C-alpha positions in Angstrom: 0.0 0.0 0.0 2.9 2.3 0.8 4.4 1.7 -2.6 1.1 2.5 -4.3 0.9 5.8 -2.4 4.4 6.7 -3.6 3.3 6.1 -7.2 0.1 8.1 -6.6 2.2 11.0 -5.3 4.1 11.2 -8.6 0.9 11.4 -10.7 0.1 15.0 -10.0 3.6 16.1 -10.8 3.4 14.3 -14.2 -0.1 15.9 -14.6 1.4 19.4 -14.1 4.1 18.6 -16.6 1.5 17.4 -19.1 -0.5 20.6 -18.7 2.6 22.7 -19.2 3.5 20.8 -22.4 0.0 20.9 -23.9 -0.4 24.6 -23.2 3.1 25.3 -24.6 2.3 23.3 -27.7 -1.0 25.1 -28.1 0.8 28.5 -28.0 3.5 27.4 -30.4 1.0 25.9 -32.9 -1.3 28.9 -32.7 1.4 31.6 -32.9 3.9 30.0 -35.3 1.9 27.7 -37.5 -1.5 29.4 -37.3 -3.0 26.1 -36.6 -4.5 25.8 -33.1 -4.7 22.3 -31.6 -8.3 21.4 -30.9 -7.6 18.9 -28.1 -5.1 20.7 -26.0 -7.5 22.8 -24.0 -9.7 19.9 -23.0 -6.7 17.7 -22.2 -5.3 20.4 -19.9 -8.7 20.8 -18.2 -9.1 17.0 -17.7 -5.6 16.8 -16.3 -6.3 19.6 -13.9 -9.4 17.7 -12.6 -7.3 14.5 -12.1 -4.7 16.5 -10.2 -7.4 18.0 -7.9 -9.0 14.7 -7.1 -5.7 12.8 -6.6 -4.5 15.7 -4.4 -7.7 15.4 -2.3 -7.1 11.7 -1.9 -3.5 12.3 -0.9 -4.4 15.1 1.6 -7.0 12.8 3.1 -4.6 9.8 3.5 -1.9 12.1 5.0 -4.4 13.9 7.2 -3.4 17.2 5.6 -6.9 18.6 4.8 -7.6 22.1 6.0 -9.4 21.9 9.4 -11.3 24.5 11.3 -10.9 23.4 14.9 -12.0 26.7 16.6 -15.3 25.2 17.8 -13.6 22.0 18.9 -11.6 23.9 21.5 -14.9 24.8 23.3 -15.8 21.2 23.8 -14.8 19.2 26.9 -11.5 17.3 26.4 -13.2 13.9 26.7 -15.6 14.7 23.9 -13.1 16.0 21.4 -11.6 12.6 20.3 -15.1 11.3 19.7 -16.2 14.2 17.6 -13.0 14.0 15.6 -13.6 10.3 14.9 -17.1 11.1 13.8 -15.9 13.9 11.5 -13.2 11.5 10.0 -15.9 8.9 9.3 -18.0 11.5 7.4 -14.9 12.7 5.5 -14.0 9.3 4.4 -17.5 8.5 3.3 -17.9 11.7 1.3 -14.5 11.4 -0.4 -14.6 7.7 -1.1 -14.6 6.6 -4.7 -18.1 5.2 -4.3 -19.6 8.6 -3.5 -18.5 9.8 -7.0 -19.9 6.9 -8.8 -23.3 7.4 -10.6 -26.2 5.9 -8.8 
């Protein structure tokens, strides 16, 4: 599992490189050859979406999502771990691959 996460960490970097290359090709073809590429804009957009979703997965697995814990500090210390566990369960349910699948 650890090896798979290392591979998944590389995918957004490759996606950014792919976006850079496709946008550069689009500019070169449009400016120098007066022939815009029809596929480059869509490819860059789809790559951006993949980067966002893979980044959300990585942030969730590394527990790096932005958290607002202001209200948590007002709760009793004994209740805080239970509420955090409940929030983590909801997070994992909402960001699981099954929640994105069509029903």
